[in-house]
C-alpha positions in Angstrom: 24.4 -223.5 76.6 27.6 -225.4 76.2 28.1 -224.0 72.7 27.9 -220.5 74.0 30.5 -221.3 76.7 32.7 -222.8 74.1 32.5 -219.7 71.9 33.4 -217.5 74.9 36.4 -219.8 75.8 37.6 -219.4 72.2 37.5 -215.6 72.3 40.6 -214.1 74.0 39.1 -210.6 74.3 35.9 -211.8 76.1 38.0 -214.1 78.3 40.1 -211.1 79.3 37.0 -209.0 80.0 35.5 -211.7 82.2 38.8 -212.2 84.1 39.2 -208.5 84.7 35.6 -208.2 86.0 36.2 -211.0 88.4 39.6 -209.6 89.5 38.2 -206.1 90.1 35.4 -207.6 92.3 33.3 -204.5 92.1 30.0 -204.8 93.9 27.9 -203.4 91.0 29.9 -204.4 88.0 28.2 -206.5 85.3 28.6 -207.5 81.7 25.6 -206.7 79.6 23.7 -209.1 77.3 25.2 -207.7 74.1 28.5 -209.2 75.2 27.1 -212.7 74.5 24.6 -211.8 71.8 27.1 -210.1 69.6 29.5 -213.1 69.9 26.7 -215.5 68.9 25.5 -213.3 66.1 29.0 -212.9 64.6 29.5 -216.7 64.8 26.2 -217.5 63.1 26.8 -215.0 60.4 30.6 -215.8 59.9 31.7 -212.3 60.6 35.5 -212.0 60.5 35.5 -208.9 62.6 33.7 -208.8 66.0 30.7 -206.6 66.3 31.4 -203.9 69.0 
């Protein structure tokens, strides 16, 4: 789990998304699983460009 958190902390775009979700404080707002899955996949496969 710590490795995933470290990956997220190193990704400025994902940090911005999470900060905005928190700031907006919308009752039914969520971030889907692909948000993390794509980050891990890209890291494991050394992708230079993030998977959308």
